[in-house]
C-alpha angles and dihedrals in degrees: 000000000000094000092054091055090060090066099034124083092193091244109141089217089060091053091047090052092051096053091088089065097053095090091052091049088049090053090050093051090047094049090048090051091047092052092049091048095049094046095043094045090054092055108028141038114290095246091052091050089053092051092049090050092053089048090049090054094049092047093046092057097036089244086288095144095042092053091052091047092052092045090051094054093044091051098044097048101022100062133061098205137026096261094051092047091052091047090051091050090052092050112099093215121093119235132203096272092049093048093050093045090049095050091047093048094049090046090051091051091050092046092051092051093046089056094055111105111266091230 
């Protein structure tokens, strides 16, 4: 995500030192998503609230996880050998496998939220 790059030097030691904060960041993203869900569900149809919640999670993380998910699927199924797979994962463009995996994952998130009890 572009906003993460502003605070990262790219030093692997910096990443290693930040790992301890990952659970707290996850709690923050989860709380943000819960607040969006509760507020939206009180004002809008349940399905719309679920969609806004998925969008809030994507925006909160800068689509970091979605990008990695798509890259993984492009690399695993898009290349015939190890070198080609790694080259595909480094490529910033999304391929067919990545696009399909991304749509299915977002649809699964939405479906899970829609099936939460409205109360």
